[in-house]
Each structure stands twice: as structure tokens, then as C-alpha cells.
C-alpha positions in Angstrom: 0.0 0.0 0.0 1.2 3.5 -0.9 1.9 6.0 1.9 -0.6 8.9 2.1 0.4 12.3 0.9 1.3 14.9 3.6 0.6 18.6 2.9 3.4 21.0 3.9 3.9 24.7 3.6 6.0 26.2 0.9 9.1 26.1 3.1 9.4 22.4 2.2 11.1 23.4 -1.1 14.3 25.2 -2.0 15.2 26.7 -5.4 18.9 26.6 -5.9 20.2 29.7 -7.8 22.4 27.6 -10.0 19.6 25.4 -11.5 16.4 27.3 -10.9 14.7 24.0 -10.1 12.8 23.3 -7.0 14.0 20.5 -4.7 12.8 18.8 -1.6 14.4 20.0 1.6 14.0 16.5 3.1 15.8 14.3 0.5 17.2 16.8 -2.0 15.4 15.2 -5.0 14.0 17.4 -7.7 10.4 18.4 -7.0 7.6 17.9 -9.5 5.1 20.6 -10.3 1.7 20.9 -12.0 -0.7 23.8 -12.6 -4.4 23.4 -13.5 -7.3 25.7 -14.0 -10.4 25.4 -11.8 -12.7 27.9 -13.6 -14.1 27.8 -17.1 -12.8 30.2 -19.8 -15.8 32.6 -19.5 -15.3 33.1 -15.8 -13.7 36.3 -14.5 -11.7 33.9 -12.2 -10.2 31.9 -15.1 -6.7 33.1 -14.3 -6.9 31.7 -10.7 -5.3 28.3 -10.9 -4.0 25.7 -8.5 -0.3 25.1 -8.4 1.0 21.8 -6.9 4.6 21.0 -6.0 5.5 17.6 -4.6 8.3 15.0 -3.9 7.4 11.5 -5.1 10.0 9.9 -2.8 8.9 11.7 0.4 5.2 11.8 -0.4 4.9 15.4 0.6 3.3 18.3 -1.3 2.3 21.9 -1.2 -0.6 23.6 -3.0 -1.3 27.3 -3.6 -3.7 29.5 -5.6 -1.6 31.0 -8.4 -2.2 33.4 -11.3 -1.8 32.1 -14.8 -2.6 34.5 -17.6 -5.6 33.8 -19.7 -3.4 33.4 -22.8 -1.2 30.7 -21.3 -2.2 27.2 -22.3 -2.1 24.6 -19.5 -2.1 20.9 -20.2 -5.0 20.2 -17.8 -7.6 18.7 -20.2 -7.7 15.5 -18.1 -9.5 17.5 -15.4 -13.3 17.3 -15.7 -14.9 20.5 -17.1 -17.2 22.8 -15.2 -20.9 22.0 -15.7 -23.1 24.6 -17.3 -24.0 27.2 -14.8 -21.1 26.3 -12.5 -18.1 28.6 -12.1 -15.8 25.9 -10.8 -14.7 22.4 -11.9 -16.3 19.7 -9.9 -14.7 16.9 -8.1 -11.1 16.1 -7.6 -9.4 17.0 -4.4 -5.8 18.1 -4.4 -4.7 14.6 -3.4 -6.7 13.0 -6.2 -5.1 15.3 -8.8 -1.7 14.7 -7.2 -2.1 10.9 -7.4 -3.2 11.2 -11.0 -0.4 13.4 -12.2 2.3 11.6 -10.1 1.3 8.3 -11.8 1.4 10.0 -15.2 4.9 11.3 -14.5 6.3 8.3 -12.7 5.0 5.7 -15.2 3.6 2.3 -14.4 
């Protein structure tokens, strides 16, 4: 059985000046990241997105609301779309999204 994810604050990550890549403060491994939209394109909140950063090895993650310009394409089509009349996508919790994208990045 896989260990559960533990949510940490943003101090769990360091960005070395030399590489510009985030890494885990616990094990030093390069962190993974993913951004996804939670509002449909017609929403005034469309640019408010969720940003996830995580370490697969330590099973820790951080999440934050972030700004992504309307013109920036995100590869988040695997997320369910908002239903008509709704302003937010239904469903998946941060941990469910994290499990999904971690499996995609880690392979079988």
C-alpha cells in the first residue's frame, strides 16, 4: 500500500540559484510541479489556478492558488470541465489530482 500524501507549507522546497529547479528539503530530490485551471474560460476567475509541488520519494506536497494569464495554455484537459451554470470544476481533491499526475509522470 502506498503511503498517504502529507501537505506541507512552501518552506518544504528550495530553489537553488544555479539550476532554478525546486528541490525537496527532506531528501534533495528534484520536485515535480503541475498547474491546473479550476474555472471555465468565460469566468472572471479563469486566471486563478492551483499550483502543486511535490516530492514523489517523500510523499509530501504543497498547493497554492496562483495566477496564470488567460493566454497561457495549460495541459489540464484531463480534469473534468465545469458543468453549465457552474463557475468551478467539480470533483477532484488536491490529493486525487496529485495521485493522477504523479502516476502519469512516474510511469507504471
